[in-house]
N, C-alpha and C positions, 0 to 999 in steps of 0.2 A: 324706335322700339319703346314700348311703354314699360312702366315700372314692374308690371307683373312678369314680363319676359326677362327683364334684366336683373331683378332682385329676388322675387318670390320663387321662381322656378329653380334657380341655382341652389337656393337654400333647401328646397324640398329634395332635390337630387342628392345633396350632401347628407341629409337625414336618412334617405333610403339606401345610400351607398353602403355596400358590405365592408365592414371594417376588418382589416387584417389583424389577426391575433396570433402572437407567437405560439408555435406548437409545443414548446417545452415549459409552459407556465405551470401545468399540472403533470405530475409524474406518478405513474402507477406502480404500486408495490408488487413485485413478482410473486410474493407469497400469499398475500391476502386480497390483492386487487384494489386496495385502498388508494384513493387519489390524494396526493400530498402536494400542497403548493410549493413551488420550487424554492422560494425564500425560506420557508419553514424547514425544508429539507437541508438547505445549505447551512442554516443556523444550527442544525443538529448534526453537523459534520457528515451529511449525506447518509444518515441512519434514519430509517423510517420510524417515527416516534412510537406508533402503536405496536408494530410487529418486531421491531428491533433489527429488521433486515438491513444489512450493510450494502448500500449501493456503491458503484464505482465512484471513486473520488478523483477530481482533476489533480494532475501532478503538482502544479504550482500551489494549489490550496493545501495539498498534503505537506509541502515544505513550510508554508505559512503557519500551519497548526503545529508543526513539530518544533520549530525554532522559537525561542523566546521573543515575544512581541512581534512575531512574523518577520524578524530581521535576519537576513542571511546574505552571504556573498556567493554569487554564481561562479563556478569553476569553469573556465574556458576549456573546451574539448577540441582535439585535433580534427581538422577537416579530412574527409576521405573522398575517394573517387565516387561520383554519384551512381554510375551504372557500369561497373567493370565488365559485366558479361553481355551487355547490350540485350538485356532480357525483354521478352515480350510475351504476355499471355493475351487476355482480352484487350489490353492496351499496353503501351510502352511503360517500362518501369520508371523512366524519367518523368513521364506524364503523371503517373500515379504518385510519385514523390511530390511533384508540384501541387497536386490536388490536396494531399494531406498537409503540406506545409502551409497552403493557403487557408485550409480549414482550421488548423490548430494554432497557426502562428509560430510554430516551432520547427527547428531544422530536422529533428529526429525524435526517437522515442524515449531517450533517457535524459533526465535532468540531474545535475550534480551540484551540490552546494555545501558550504561550510558556515557554521554559526554556533550559537550557544543553546544548549538544552538544559534548562534548570541551572543555568550559570556555568555549565561545563562545556568545553569545546567538543564539537562533533562534526563529522563529515557524513553526508547522506547522499544516496542516489535513489531516484524514483523512476520507475518505468511507467510510461504513459500509455495505457491501453487504447486511448483514442487515436494514437498514431500507428496505423497499420497493426492493430492488435498487440502493441508493445513488442513486436517481433524483434528478435536479436539479429542485427546485421553488423556490418563493419563499424558504422558510426556509433551504434549502441555499445559494442565491445570496446571501442576506443574511449568512450565516455566513462564506462565503468572502470577501466584501467586507470584513466586520469584521476578519477575520484579516489581509488585505492592508493595511488602514488601521492596524491595530495594529503591523504590521511597519514601516510608514513612520514612525509616531510614535516607535517605539523604535529605529529605524534598524538593523533586523536583516534577514538573508536570509529569504525565505519559501519553504517547502517544502510542496508539495501531494502527497498520496498519493491518486491517482485510482483509484476502483473504482466503476463505474456502468454501468447498462444504458441510460442516456440521460436525456432530459428526462421529467418526470413528466406523463403524459397527463391525469391528473385535474385538472391546473391549466391545461391548454390553452396559449393564447398567453402567459399569465402566466409559465409555466415557460420558454418559448422566449425571453422577454425577459431571462432571467438570463444568456443567452449573451453578448449585447453588454454587459450590465452588468458581468459579471466580466472581460470584455476591457478595459473602462475601468479596472478595478482593476489589471490587469496593466500597463497604461500608466502608472498611478500609481507602481508599483514601478520601472519603467524611468526615469521622470523623476527619481525619488529616487536613482537609481544603485544600486539594491539587487538582488541576484541573486534570480531566480525559478527554482526547480528543481522539476521534475515527476517523480514516481516513478509509473510506469504499472504497475498491478497487474492481476490477472485478475478480471473483464474490465474494459476501458475502451472503451466503445462509444457510439454515438449522438451526441446533442448535446453531450455532455461532451467527446468526442474531437474534435468539430467546433469547439470553442471553447477554453476556458482550458487544457485538458489538452495541447494541442499548441502552446502559445504560450510555453513555458519557454525560458530561456537554455540549459539543459541538460536533456535527456530521458534518464532512467534507466528501464529496464524490468526487472522481475523475470523470472527464467527461466520460459519456458512461458506467459507472460501473453498473453491474447487481446486484441489492440488493433486497432480499426478503427471504421468508421462503420456500414455496413449489415452484416447477417449473411452468412455464406458462401452459404447457400442462396438468399437474395434476389439476390445478385450473379450467381450462376450462372444463375438464371432470367432475369435481365435481359439479360446479355450472351450467353447461350446458349453458354457455353464452360465447360470444366472448369478449375477453379482449381488451381494447383500445390499440392503437399503442403506442409503447414505454413504456408499462406497466413494472414496476420494474426497469426502468432505473434511473440513478441518477437525471436526469433533471425532470422526471415525479414525483419522490419523493420530489424534491425541491418544485415543484408547489403545492404539496399536504401536505406540512409541515412535512414530515418525516425526512428530513435532513436540516441542517441550511445553508449550502452553498456548491456550486460545484466549486472546485478550480483546475486549471490546475497544472500539476505536477511541472512545472518550478517555480510556485509561492507558492508551499506548505511550504517550509522551512520558508520563511518570514511570511506567514500567521500564521503558528503554533507559531513562536516566538512572534508575535504580540499578539495573543490570550493569550498565557501563561503570557506575561508581564502584560496584563490587569487583568487577573484572580489572578495573584500573587501580584498585586498592585505594580508592578515595574514601573519605569519611562519608558514611551514609547515615542519614537520620533514622534512628530506630526508636519507636515509642518506649518510654521508660516504664519498667514493670515495678510493682511494689515489692519491697524486701520481704523475705520469708517471715521475719519477726512481725512486720506490720500486717502481713496477710493472715497470720495465725490468730484465730479467735481467742479471746481471753476465757479461761476456764470459769464456768459458772459456779457460784457458791452453793454447796449442798445445804438444803434446808435442814434446820435442827428441829427434831421432834419436840413437841411441847412437854416441858417437865424434864427433858433430858439435859445432861451436863454438856455445855458447849466445849 
């Protein structure tokens, strides 16, 4: 075989070969259609720079940005039976769990950790929407309860980042049982005198919004987050009326008193630290104000008319 066949042709084939490019290099903004490079989006905490649209943020990255220097200790959560009802829809529930565990590298939808936020101890739980829509099942309920118990044991505030489509239908009544169980966990925090702060992210709906996500001492929402129980279309079909623009958005709920504040993602850490400091009666840095004497202007001297007696 000559050198053309052995060397030249393989090199030409390599040049003409279609290169595989990852699909998630460029991400489209849902509001403006702008294409944003994934590294730029990640560097900006998954907030589109031009429009300010808050994209969904990975659960582990959420914990890294919350705790000081990204350092935290993962709280172990109890194991639960994988498929108690032997449920099957288009595929077996056990197969669906295997698929999402392989895709995300996590065992279920809730991550719980302890660490320091601006120097103060804090316990946090984050729901991962990437794992079956952050749905609330037995494993998620156990994880949230474990986090609340850890907060009580270490006497720290508890912060929950909610992101869920609701209860996990594959677990039926067992998933609905997690609603009262987590409510008992909230009561444990209250009896221990510990703050419970909920950060509502996009989306927070269904049984999650009907239980622990709406039982916080303070409710913070990210801009543009969808928050509610039933979907807009279901409500409109039920009441046979057109709902107002922006219904179930964080801003709409703020206007109607359902949430306490809407906070941009870049300001969340400092806001949470400040609220926890106030509720835990810790010293909070307040900018010093000038004293009334220093702030009052000196009286101007009245001009003396020429020839008049001073």
